[in-house]
LOTORDREN-941573 format. One line per field, with one value per residue (C-alpha): z, y, x; residue number from 1. Coordinates in Angstrom, 1 decimal, padded with zeros to 4 digits. Example, Ala and Ser with C-alpha at 12.3 -4.5 7.8 and 13.67 -1.06 7.14 Angstrom:
2
Z <- [007.8 007.1] $
Y <- [-004.5 -001.1] $
X <- [012.3 013.7] $
num <- [1 2] $
//
This chain:
142
Z <- [-084.1 -084.1 -087.6 -088.8 -087.2 -088.8 -092.1 -091.9 -090.9 -093.8 -096.3 -095.2 -095.4 -098.9 -100.0 -098.5 -100.1 -103.5 -103.3 -104.8 -101.8 -102.7 -100.8 -097.5 -098.3 -101.4 -099.4 -098.6 -095.2 -094.4 -095.6 -093.3 -090.4 -090.9 -091.0 -087.8 -086.2 -087.1 -085.1 -082.1 -082.5 -083.5 -082.7 -086.1 -088.0 -085.5 -085.7 -089.5 -089.4 -086.7 -088.8 -091.8 -089.8 -088.6 -092.3 -092.8 -092.8 -093.5 -096.5 -095.9 -096.1 -093.8 -091.4 -091.1 -090.6 -087.9 -085.9 -086.2 -084.9 -082.1 -081.0 -081.3 -079.1 -076.6 -077.2 -077.5 -076.3 -079.0 -081.6 -080.7 -080.8 -084.2 -085.6 -084.6 -087.5 -090.0 -089.3 -092.9 -094.0 -091.7 -092.9 -091.3 -089.5 -088.1 -086.9 -085.3 -083.3 -082.1 -081.2 -079.3 -077.2 -076.5 -075.5 -073.1 -071.6 -071.2 -073.8 -075.2 -077.2 -079.2 -079.5 -081.0 -083.4 -084.7 -084.9 -087.0 -089.3 -089.6 -090.5 -093.2 -094.7 -095.1 -091.6 -091.1 -088.8 -085.7 -086.1 -086.1 -083.0 -081.3 -082.2 -080.8 -077.6 -077.2 -077.8 -075.2 -072.7 -073.3 -072.1 -075.5 -076.3 -079.5] $
Y <- [062.2 061.5 063.0 060.6 057.6 058.7 059.1 055.7 054.2 055.9 054.8 051.2 051.5 052.8 050.1 047.4 048.8 048.9 045.2 045.8 046.5 047.4 045.6 047.3 048.3 050.3 052.3 055.9 055.3 052.8 055.3 058.0 055.5 054.6 058.3 058.8 055.8 057.4 060.4 058.2 057.1 053.5 052.6 053.2 051.3 048.5 048.3 048.0 045.3 043.3 043.4 042.2 039.5 038.2 037.5 035.4 035.5 038.9 039.2 039.8 043.6 043.9 041.3 043.4 046.6 044.8 043.6 047.0 048.7 046.2 047.0 050.8 050.2 048.3 045.1 043.0 039.7 039.8 040.9 037.9 035.6 036.9 036.4 032.8 030.5 033.4 034.7 033.8 036.6 039.3 042.1 043.0 046.0 044.0 041.3 043.9 045.3 041.9 040.9 044.1 043.4 039.8 041.0 043.5 040.6 038.7 036.1 036.3 033.0 034.0 037.6 036.4 034.1 037.0 039.4 036.7 036.5 040.3 040.4 037.8 039.9 043.0 044.3 046.6 046.2 047.2 044.1 041.9 043.7 043.2 039.6 039.1 040.9 038.8 035.6 036.6 037.5 034.1 032.6 031.2 033.1 031.8] $
X <- [091.1 087.3 087.2 089.8 088.1 084.8 086.5 088.0 084.7 083.0 085.7 085.2 081.5 081.7 084.0 081.8 078.8 080.4 081.2 084.6 086.8 090.4 093.1 093.7 097.2 095.9 093.3 093.7 092.2 095.0 097.6 096.1 096.0 099.7 100.6 098.7 100.5 103.9 102.7 102.0 098.3 098.5 094.9 093.2 095.8 095.9 092.1 092.2 094.9 093.1 089.9 091.9 093.6 090.2 089.4 092.5 096.3 097.8 100.0 103.7 103.6 100.6 102.1 105.2 103.1 101.0 104.0 105.7 102.5 102.1 105.7 105.1 102.0 104.1 102.2 105.4 103.9 101.3 103.8 106.0 103.0 101.9 105.4 105.7 105.8 105.9 109.4 110.4 108.0 109.5 111.7 115.0 113.5 110.6 113.0 115.2 112.2 111.2 114.8 115.4 112.3 113.3 116.8 115.2 113.2 116.5 115.4 118.9 118.8 115.7 116.9 120.2 118.4 116.2 119.1 120.8 117.8 117.7 121.4 120.8 118.0 120.1 120.6 123.6 126.6 124.6 122.5 125.6 126.8 123.4 123.4 126.9 125.9 122.7 124.7 127.2 124.5 122.9 126.2 127.0 130.2 131.8] $
num <- [1 2 3 4 5 6 7 8 9 10 11 12 13 14 15 16 17 18 19 20 21 22 23 24 25 26 27 28 29 30 31 32 33 34 35 36 37 38 39 40 41 42 43 44 45 46 47 48 49 50 51 52 53 54 55 56 57 58 59 60 61 62 63 64 65 66 67 68 69 70 71 72 73 74 75 76 77 78 79 80 81 82 83 84 85 86 87 88 89 90 91 92 93 94 95 96 97 98 99 100 101 102 103 104 105 106 107 108 109 110 111 112 113 114 115 116 117 118 119 120 121 122 123 124 125 126 127 128 129 130 131 132 133 134 135 136 137 138 139 140 141 142] $
//
């Protein structure tokens, strides 16, 4: 892991020194960090995305990656905060992750709303079922 962190640091240093930094999502270091996150170590990718977010709003793709990684890292409160006001930029899978967490917290109304957005953006039948269950749990059976 230390070797990967060192490689990532060196890659960022080289890009910064060149003055022509490629977008984060095009960097090999980011690809490697995402692969590592899929194996359970979210820290390198989260660090990269947090550094990028400190420079300004993340583009849609990086925003979805960031929220997904926050959920994988069980930082649900932060994921929900980051998503607020930007839900129109979230993909169905990202919305489903957030909604499932809200449902687990018994925030059924918000969970139902996000499941509905996920369904509109191409979610499958399971999203519709989860939305219906969240709506019923909220006491708003229709």
